[in-house]
N, C-alpha and C positions, 0 to 999 in steps of 0.2 A: 504494500500500500504506500509506504514512504517513497519507494522508487517512482511510482506513478505521479505522486504529488510533485516531486522534484522535476520530473519531465514536464509537467504542466506549467510549473513555475518558470522553467527554462524557456519553454515555447512562448509563454506570455511576455517574458522579458525581451525576447527577440522581436516579437510583434510590436511591442511598445517602442523599442529602439527604432525599428524600421519606419513606423508611423511618425516618430519625431523627426527623423532625418528627411522624410518626404515633406513635412511641413516646413522645415528650414530651407529646403531647396526651392520651394515655391515662394518663400518670403523675399528672395532676392529680386531686385528690379533694376532696370536701366535708368540711370539718373541723368545722363547727358551723353552726347556724342561729340567727339573732337575730330577735327579734320587733319589727317596726316598727308604726306606726299603719296605718290602713286604706289610705291612698293615698300611698305614697312616690312622690315625683316627681323626686327627684334624689339623687345620692350622690357624695361626694368623699372621698378618703383624704388625711390629713395625716401624712406620714412623720416629721415633726419631733416630733410628740407621740404618734404611734402611735394616732391616733383616726380614726374613720369618722363622717362627718357625713351624716345622712339627712334631706332635706327632706320634709315631709308636707303636701300641699296642703290636704286637707279639715280636718285638725286645726290647721293654721296654725302649726306649730312645727317645730323642728329637733331631732332626737334625735342625741346624741353617744355613740358606743360605743368602748370601749377594745379594740384588737386584741390586747392582752395577756391580758385577762380575759374577753373576749366579753360584757361586761356594759355596760349603759347607765350613763354617768357624768354626763350632763347632759341637760337638756331646755330648749332656748332658746325662749322664748315672746315676747320683747320685739321683735316684728316689726310692721311697719306694714301688712302684707297677707299673704295666703297665699303661701308660697314655691314657686317653680317649680323652679329649678335652682341648682346650686352650682358654684363654681370656686375652686381653691386658689392663693393667691399666695405662693409660697415665699420671695420676697425680703422680704416684709413680715410673714410669719407670720399671714396673714389669710385668711378664707374669704369670698368674695363670694357674696351671695344675691340671685338675681333674684326679685323679688316682683311681685305683681299691681299694686302701686301705686308701684313704683320698684325700689330696691335697698338693701342694707345690707352692712356688713362686720362680721365677727365675729373677735375676737382669738383666736388658737389658744392663747394663754397662759392666758386667763381664761374662755374660752367665753362671752363677753359681747358684745353688740352695741356697737360702738365708733363707728359712723357710719351715718347714714341719708341716702339720696338719694331724693326723691319726684318724681313727675311731676305736672304740672298737667293732669290728665285731665278729661274726654276730649277737649276741644277742641284741646289742643296736645300731642299724643302726641310723645314724643321730646325734649321740653324738660325738662332735669334741673335741679333746684335743690338746692344743698347745705343741709341742715338741721342737721347736727351742729355 
């Protein structure tokens, strides 16, 4: 009898959990739409500055949007190649950008490129040289 009670309690727990997650999924809603360039290829959120960084491959830049105003606050164009993807480093307050020719870092305080790393392409893929 105890075994059946525990099975019922277990099943009820699973059902309650599933119903609560369904309710949470339906609670989310779209609050605004922002306009990016033609081919956004990466996005990262910086909680320290409340900014969203969007890399745009075809236009070769990174747009920065404020999550407080939903407006574009910067356009970073000092890149060595088209940006692919982004990563946020909270310990340094920097955004890493993977580019077609290497990588760079952007300061979240100034929205400026602070360092570049380039590859010796195409014969030595994977060899990185510090340029900054």
